N, C-alpha and C positions, 0 to 999 in steps of 0.2 A: 834192368828195369826193376823198380821198387814194387814189391807185392807183399800181401799178407800183413801181419801185425807183429810177429814174434822176432823183432830185431832188438837186441839188448845191449845196453851199455851199463856201466856201474858207477856208483858214487859212494865212496867210503865203504866199499864192500857190498852195497845194496844195489839191487837190480833196478835200472831205470827202464821202464817199459816204453815201447814205441809202437806207433800205429800209423800205417800208410792210409790216408784218407783219399778215396777216389772221387772223381766228379760224377755228378748226375746230370744228364741232359734234360730229363723230364722234371717238371715242377712237382714238388712233393706237397700233398695235402696234409696240413698239420692238424691231425685228428687224434694223435696219440697211439694209433693202432700198429704202426710199423709194418703194414701188410703190402705195401707197394713192391713190385718186383725189385726195385733198386735197393730197398731196405733188406729184402730177403737175400739179395746177392752180396750185400756188404758183410764183411767179416766182423765177428764179435770180438771184443777184447777178451783177455784172460778174465777169469772170475775175480771180483774184488776181494781184497784181503784186509785183515785188521791192521790199523795204521801203526801200531807199536810192534807187535810180534810178527806180523806178516803171515798170520794164520788164515786158513779157510774159515768161512762162516757157515752156519747151519743152512741158511737160506741164501741162494746165490744171487749176485747182481752182476750184470755185464752191460757193456755199452757198445754203440756203433757210431761211426762218424761218416758223413758225406759232405759234399760242398758243391756249389755252383758259383757263378760270378756275383751272386747277390747275397747268399747266405752260407753260413757254416751250420750244418745240421748235426744234432746230437740225439741219439736214441738210447733210452735206458730200458732194460728188461729186469724187473725186480720180482723174484719169487717172494710170495707173502701169503701166509695162511689167514691173516686177519688185517685187511687193509683199512686203516682208519686214521683220521685226523680231524681236528675241529677248527683249524685256523683258516680264516677267510679274508683277513685284512692284508692288502698289498703292503709289502715291506715290513710285515711283522716278523718276529723271531721264529721263522719257520723251522729252525733246527730244534725247537722244543716239541716237535711232532715228527711224524714220518715225512721224509723229504729226500729228494735227490739234489745234488749240487754240482755246479760247474765252476771251476777256477780257470781263468784264462789270462796268460801273460804272453802276448803275441811275440814280443822281441826277446823274451827270456832273460831280461836284465834284473828280475826280482823286484821291479818297481812298477807302478802304474798298471795294476792288474785288476781284473773284474771278478766278481762272484755273483752267480745267478743260482737261485733255488726255486724248485717247483714241488709242491706237495700233491698228494693224491686227489685233492679237490681242485687242482689246477691253479691254486694261489701262487703268486710269483713274488719273490724278493730279489732285488738286484742292488748291488752296491759297488763302489769304487774305492780302491785302496791306493794311496800314493806310495806307501811302503808297508811292509808287514808289521804286525803287532810287536814283534820282537825288537824292533827299532823304533818303537813309539808311534807306529802308524795308527790311524783312526779311520773307521769306516764312514764313507759318505753315502748315507741312505737317500739323500736328495737326488742323487744321480739316477736317471731312469733310461733304459733302452726303449725308446718310444715305439719302435717297430718290431720289437721282439715278439715272436710267436711261440706259444707253448700250449700243449694239450696232453691229456691223460686218458688212457683206456684201462678199465679194470675187468679182469676175468674173475668175477665174484660180485659181492655187494659191499659197498663202502659203509663203514660205521655200523655194521651188524655183527656183534660178537657171537651170535647164535648159529652161524654157518661157517663153513671152511672155504676160504678163498684160494685162488691159485697163484695169481700174479697181478702186477700192474706194470704198464709200460708208459713211458713219457717221451714226448717228442718236442724238441726245442729247435727253433731257427733263429740264429744270431745274425743280424744284418751287418755285413762288413763295413758299410759306410758309417756306422755308429761306433765302431771299435777302433777306427783308424787313429783317433786322437791319442790313444794310449801307447802307440808305437809309431812315431813319425818316420822311422827309418825303414819300416816294413811296407810291402805292397798290399793293397786292398782292392780287389781280391788278390789272394796270394799268387805267386808264380809257381810253376812246376818245381818241386823240390824244396820249397820254403818250409821252414821248421818253426813251430810254435811250441811253447811249454804250456801244458794243460793238465788239470787234475779233475777227475769225476769221482764222486763219492756219494755215500748214502747214510742216512740215519733210519734204523728200523726199530720202532718202539713197541713194547708190550703194553698191555692194559695197566700194569702196575707202575708204569712210567720208567721202568728199566729200558735200556736201549743198547743196540749194537751199532757201532760205526764201522764202515768199511770203505775202502777206496781202491782205485785202480793201481796206484803206486803206493808203496810203503812210505809214510811220512814221519814216523816217530811221534805220533799223537797230534801234532799241530798241523792242520790242513793249510794254514797260512805260512807255508814254507816253500816258496816258489822253486828253490833249487832242487826239491824232491819231485817236482811235477814230471809227468810223462812227456814224451815228445810226439807231436802230431806232425807228420810229414805229408805235405800236400802233393798229390799226383794228378797230372792232367789226364791220366788214363781213365776212361769211363768205367763205371761200376758194371754196366752191361754193355758189351761191345756193340757198336753201331753196325748194322748189316750193310755191306757194300753192294 
């Protein structure tokens, strides 16, 4: 039986991290808090690392995954002593401020993959890539996930440089029926044991506009490198066993 997250393979000497995502029977309230028993029981990923060197960052970031027959759920836990951003426009360049990111290539072919970003104000950016930038791919910002759900909770006060914050968490629900077009060979919802390639990452900005990028899997700088993405393995085992 698949369990936990620390299953490892390698690519050119680099570790490809894997995570076994369990099912949730209960519907999750998307409020950013990650406080339901299902989220509490879900395993956290390893701490994010710098994309080039693979080093630890001063402030940690981790993620969790759950799923049901309707949604893939992703939760982020971001340590942050100063939570701030000013970007409020949908599909703006959210990477110019503090943000978490999701890259999703369901069939792992390196083509037809999705990028979703959410910042601490709850602003969303989503785009579709037919192919990576390295082979002349171009982002399609006109594409939207109509039934995407996203929310943020902050332990602190956003946009106040005069106090010390603790962290912010983000909760995202991706509807399977709106992802299916990107991978016709895959099942939506997934079958037990199905494997997707995904990356989760973060930009953490200081007030002087310097920033630190980090990601679950080491990507050698370019997040648009699907061959470096981690592996999400879907398990039909429930995150909290059902009492018999």
